[in-house]
C-alpha positions as CSV (number, residue, x, y, z in Angstrom):
1,M,-29.1,11.4,-12.1
2,E,-27.4,12.5,-8.9
3,L,-24.6,14.9,-8.0
4,V,-22.1,14.1,-5.3
5,F,-19.7,16.8,-4.1
6,L,-16.5,15.0,-3.1
7,G,-14.4,18.2,-2.7
8,T,-15.6,21.8,-2.5
9,G,-12.5,23.7,-1.4
10,A,-10.1,25.9,-3.4
11,G,-6.4,25.4,-3.7
12,V,-5.5,23.4,-0.6
13,P,-7.5,21.0,1.5
14,S,-8.9,22.1,4.9
15,K,-10.5,20.3,7.8
16,S,-14.0,20.9,6.3
17,R,-13.4,21.0,2.6
18,N,-11.3,18.8,0.4
19,V,-10.0,20.0,-3.0
20,S,-12.1,19.7,-6.2
21,S,-14.0,16.7,-7.4
22,I,-17.7,16.2,-8.4
23,A,-19.3,12.9,-9.2
24,L,-22.3,12.7,-11.6
25,K,-24.1,9.4,-10.9
26,L,-25.8,8.0,-14.0
27,L,-26.6,4.6,-12.6
28,D,-30.2,4.5,-13.8
29,E,-29.4,6.0,-17.2
30,L,-26.1,4.2,-18.1
31,N,-25.1,2.2,-15.1
32,E,-22.0,4.3,-14.7
33,I,-20.5,7.3,-12.9
34,W,-18.7,10.3,-14.4
35,L,-16.1,12.3,-12.4
36,F,-15.4,16.0,-12.9
37,D,-11.9,16.7,-11.6
38,C,-10.0,14.5,-9.2
39,G,-8.1,16.5,-6.6
40,E,-5.9,14.9,-4.0
41,A,-7.7,12.4,-1.7
42,T,-10.7,12.1,-3.9
43,Q,-10.5,8.3,-3.4
44,H,-10.6,8.9,0.4
45,Q,-13.8,11.0,0.0
46,I,-15.3,8.2,-2.1
47,L,-15.0,5.9,0.8
48,H,-17.6,7.9,2.6
49,T,-20.1,7.5,-0.2
50,S,-21.9,4.6,-2.0
51,I,-19.8,5.2,-5.1
52,R,-18.0,2.2,-6.4
53,P,-14.8,3.2,-8.3
54,R,-15.4,0.4,-10.9
55,K,-18.5,2.2,-12.0
56,I,-16.5,5.3,-12.9
57,K,-16.2,5.1,-16.7
58,R,-15.3,8.7,-17.6
59,I,-13.3,11.5,-16.0
60,F,-13.5,15.1,-17.1
61,I,-10.6,17.3,-16.1
62,S,-11.1,21.1,-16.1
63,H,-7.5,22.2,-16.1
64,M,-4.0,21.1,-15.0
65,H,-3.6,22.8,-11.7
66,G,-2.7,20.3,-8.9
67,D,-5.8,20.8,-6.7
68,H,-7.8,19.4,-9.7
69,I,-5.6,16.4,-10.7
70,Y,-3.4,15.2,-7.9
71,G,-5.8,12.5,-6.9
72,L,-6.0,10.9,-10.4
73,P,-3.1,8.4,-10.4
74,G,-4.1,6.9,-7.0
75,L,-7.8,6.6,-8.0
76,L,-6.9,4.8,-11.3
77,V,-4.8,2.2,-9.5
78,S,-7.3,1.7,-6.7
79,R,-10.1,1.3,-9.2
80,Q,-8.2,-1.7,-10.6
81,N,-7.6,-3.2,-7.2
82,Q,-11.3,-2.9,-6.4
83,G,-12.4,-4.9,-9.4
84,G,-12.6,-2.2,-12.1
85,Q,-11.8,-3.8,-15.5
86,D,-13.9,-1.7,-17.9
87,P,-12.1,0.8,-20.1
88,M,-11.8,4.4,-18.9
89,T,-11.9,7.6,-20.9
90,I,-10.2,10.7,-19.6
91,Y,-10.9,14.1,-21.1
92,G,-8.9,17.2,-20.4
93,P,-6.4,19.8,-21.6
94,K,-3.2,18.8,-23.4
95,G,-0.9,17.3,-20.9
96,I,-3.3,15.2,-19.0
97,K,-2.1,12.0,-20.9
98,E,1.5,12.7,-20.1
99,F,0.7,13.5,-16.4
100,V,-1.2,10.2,-15.9
101,L,1.2,8.0,-17.8
102,T,4.3,9.5,-16.2
103,N,2.9,8.9,-12.7
104,L,2.0,5.4,-13.5
105,R,5.4,4.7,-15.1
106,L,7.5,6.2,-12.3
107,S,5.4,4.4,-9.6
108,H,5.7,1.1,-11.5
109,S,2.0,0.8,-11.7
110,R,0.4,-1.3,-14.4
111,L,-3.3,-1.1,-15.1
112,S,-5.2,-4.1,-16.4
113,Y,-7.8,-1.9,-18.1
114,A,-7.4,0.4,-21.0
115,I,-7.4,4.2,-20.8
116,K,-8.4,6.4,-23.7
117,F,-7.3,10.0,-23.5
118,V,-9.1,12.8,-25.3
119,E,-7.0,15.9,-25.1
120,L,-9.0,19.1,-25.8
121,E,-7.7,22.1,-27.5
122,D,-10.8,24.3,-28.1
123,D,-14.6,24.2,-27.9
124,Q,-15.9,20.9,-29.1
125,T,-18.6,18.3,-28.7
126,I,-16.9,15.3,-27.0
127,I,-19.9,12.9,-26.7
128,D,-23.0,12.7,-28.8
129,D,-24.9,9.4,-28.6
130,A,-28.4,8.2,-28.2
131,T,-28.5,9.2,-24.5
132,F,-26.2,12.2,-23.9
133,K,-24.4,15.1,-25.5
134,V,-21.4,16.6,-23.7
135,S,-19.7,19.7,-24.9
136,A,-16.5,21.3,-23.7
137,Y,-15.9,25.1,-23.7
138,T,-12.8,27.1,-23.0
139,L,-12.8,29.3,-20.0
140,E,-10.5,32.0,-18.7
141,H,-8.1,30.9,-16.0
142,G,-4.6,31.8,-17.1
143,V,-4.0,28.2,-18.1
144,K,-6.1,26.2,-20.6
145,S,-9.3,25.5,-18.7
146,F,-12.6,23.9,-19.8
147,G,-16.1,23.9,-18.6
148,Y,-18.6,21.1,-19.5
149,R,-22.2,21.0,-20.5
150,V,-24.0,17.6,-20.1
151,E,-27.3,17.4,-22.0
152,E,-29.5,14.3,-21.5
153,K,-31.4,13.5,-24.7
154,D,-35.2,13.6,-24.5
155,S,-36.7,10.1,-24.2
156,I,-40.0,8.5,-25.2
157,G,-42.9,8.8,-22.7
158,H,-44.1,6.1,-20.3
159,L,-46.6,3.5,-21.1
160,Q,-50.0,4.5,-19.7
161,A,-50.9,1.4,-17.9
162,D,-54.4,2.4,-16.9
163,R,-55.4,3.0,-20.5
164,L,-53.9,-0.3,-21.6
165,I,-55.7,-2.3,-18.9
166,A,-59.0,-0.5,-19.7
167,D,-58.5,-1.5,-23.4
168,G,-58.1,-5.1,-22.5
169,L,-54.3,-5.7,-22.3
170,P,-53.5,-7.4,-18.9
171,A,-50.5,-6.1,-16.9
172,G,-47.5,-8.2,-17.0
173,P,-45.0,-9.5,-19.7
174,L,-47.1,-8.1,-22.5
175,F,-46.4,-4.6,-21.3
176,G,-42.7,-5.3,-21.6
177,Q,-43.1,-6.7,-25.1
178,L,-45.1,-3.7,-26.1
179,K,-42.5,-1.3,-24.9
180,Q,-39.6,-3.2,-26.5
181,K,-41.2,-4.2,-29.8
182,G,-43.5,-1.3,-30.4
183,E,-46.6,-3.5,-30.8
184,V,-48.2,-6.6,-29.4
185,E,-51.3,-8.7,-30.2
186,H,-53.7,-10.0,-27.5
187,N,-57.1,-11.7,-28.0
188,G,-57.1,-10.7,-31.7
189,K,-56.5,-7.0,-30.9
190,L,-53.3,-5.2,-32.0
191,Y,-51.9,-2.7,-29.4
192,K,-49.4,-0.1,-30.7
193,R,-47.0,1.5,-28.3
194,D,-47.2,5.0,-29.7
195,D,-51.0,5.0,-29.0
196,Y,-50.3,4.5,-25.2
197,L,-47.4,6.7,-24.5
198,S,-47.3,9.8,-22.3
199,A,-45.6,13.0,-23.5
200,P,-41.8,12.6,-24.2
201,V,-39.7,12.9,-21.0
202,K,-37.5,16.0,-21.2
203,G,-33.8,15.5,-20.7
204,R,-31.9,17.2,-17.9
205,I,-29.0,19.6,-18.4
206,V,-26.1,20.0,-16.1
207,G,-23.4,22.6,-16.4
208,I,-20.0,22.5,-14.7
209,I,-17.9,25.7,-14.6
210,L,-14.8,25.5,-12.4
211,D,-11.9,27.8,-12.3
212,T,-12.5,30.9,-14.5
213,R,-13.0,34.6,-14.6
214,R,-16.1,36.0,-16.2
215,T,-16.2,35.0,-19.8
216,A,-19.0,34.9,-22.4
217,K,-18.3,31.2,-23.0
218,R,-20.0,30.5,-19.6
219,E,-23.3,31.3,-21.2
220,K,-23.0,28.4,-23.6
221,I,-22.6,26.1,-20.7
222,A,-25.2,27.6,-18.4
223,K,-28.2,28.3,-20.7
224,N,-31.4,26.7,-19.3
225,C,-29.4,24.3,-17.0
226,D,-31.5,22.3,-14.5
227,A,-28.3,22.2,-12.4
228,L,-25.4,24.6,-12.7
229,I,-22.2,24.0,-10.7
230,H,-20.1,27.1,-10.6
231,E,-16.9,28.0,-8.7
232,A,-17.3,30.9,-6.3
233,T,-13.9,31.1,-4.7
234,F,-14.5,34.6,-3.4
235,K,-17.2,36.8,-1.9
236,S,-18.3,39.6,-4.2
237,A,-16.5,42.2,-2.0
238,D,-13.2,40.4,-2.9
239,K,-13.8,40.8,-6.7
240,D,-10.3,42.3,-7.2
241,L,-8.7,39.2,-5.7
242,A,-10.9,37.0,-7.9
243,Y,-9.9,38.9,-11.0
244,N,-6.2,38.8,-10.1
245,Y,-6.3,35.0,-9.5
246,Y,-8.5,34.2,-12.5
247,H,-11.4,33.2,-10.4
248,S,-15.1,34.0,-9.8
249,T,-17.2,35.6,-7.1
250,I,-20.6,34.8,-5.8
251,N,-22.0,37.6,-7.9
252,D,-20.3,36.4,-11.0
253,A,-22.1,33.0,-10.6
254,A,-25.4,34.5,-9.6
255,E,-25.7,36.9,-12.5
256,L,-25.0,34.1,-14.9
257,A,-27.6,31.9,-13.3
258,K,-30.2,34.7,-13.6
259,S,-29.4,35.6,-17.2
260,C,-29.4,32.0,-18.3
261,Q,-32.6,30.9,-16.6
262,V,-30.8,28.3,-14.4
263,K,-33.1,26.3,-12.2
264,Q,-30.7,25.4,-9.5
265,L,-27.2,26.9,-8.8
266,Y,-24.5,25.0,-6.7
267,L,-21.5,27.0,-5.6
268,T,-18.2,25.2,-5.0
269,H,-14.4,25.8,-4.9
270,I,-14.9,28.0,-1.8
271,S,-11.8,29.7,-0.4
272,S,-10.6,28.4,3.0
273,R,-10.4,32.1,4.2
274,Y,-14.2,31.9,4.8
275,L,-14.7,30.1,8.1
276,G,-17.1,30.5,11.0
277,E,-19.0,33.8,10.8
278,E,-17.4,34.6,7.4
279,L,-18.8,31.4,6.0
280,K,-22.2,32.3,7.3
281,Q,-22.0,35.6,5.6
282,F,-20.8,33.9,2.4
283,I,-23.9,31.6,2.4
284,Q,-26.3,34.5,3.2
285,E,-24.8,36.6,0.3
286,A,-25.2,33.6,-2.1
287,K,-28.9,33.1,-1.2
288,H,-29.5,36.8,-1.5
289,A,-27.8,37.0,-4.9
290,F,-29.8,34.1,-6.4
291,A,-32.6,32.5,-4.4
292,E,-32.1,29.0,-5.9
293,T,-28.5,28.7,-4.7
294,I,-26.9,26.0,-2.5
295,V,-23.3,26.5,-1.2
296,A,-22.2,22.9,-1.5
297,R,-20.4,21.1,1.2
298,D,-18.2,18.0,1.0
299,L,-20.2,14.8,0.6
300,D,-23.5,16.7,-0.2
301,H,-25.6,14.8,-2.8
302,F,-28.5,16.1,-4.8
303,E,-30.8,14.5,-7.3
304,V,-31.0,16.5,-10.6
305,M,-34.7,17.2,-11.2
306,I,-36.6,18.8,-13.9
307,K,-38.1,22.0,-12.4
308,D,-41.2,23.7,-13.8
309,D,-40.5,27.2,-15.2
């Protein structure tokens, strides 16, 4: 599970920060990639990464402001041209289906793969399968806006190879059979998988909170996150600007991370007003507000780890 920040700027692109998009690489878990928002030129940013658009199977849109969706039609068409044929699911507020289909129709673009649209109206669980649970929660941004909580399900432990070998089961294909079937016989002895498993592997939790003011709903997304991505458009000194524009400050994100026992906080959606020395001050304030904070830059990538409490 890996995070790739494709765009970390707010509102308009700058020389150092493109507009919003975040990839969650789940190649080991599902052999697919999920995208959260798709601002203008997201597909250009992808060219600087190892991401293959055909692996993008789900796109989650936070809200309908242009800096979060203008890259979507181009990416969808390019995905097809680069060999993507698997169905795609797009989640987002009401209007996302019309936006995509209208752009495709007016540009005379026809996709050879199916798109399923899931338009959100309120808090709801949108995925709940054997591997992941994903929930959407309404935020406060003046327009309908959603944050997402991605919870990986706990998985069975690993086979304890040393114990198996010591008990007479040779390493090799029999290990695979034991893990798959639950038991295997060798030299008249029955080996049961559950007798040789380590403790269950705890699932990781990722929260994504983009454009919003402070709202209690954020806590439902952030609680006990191993990785929390939170917009911080403004420094805390500019809290009035943040409030007027329905955005968050460094302090808004840091206080949430502290109260919700977040392991690692990533700040994104940074205003282009903070350059040079101002950006250094922004980063210093962020680290001071919550020690486990990283101010994300475009093309940064981070593995999501389980951190000990």
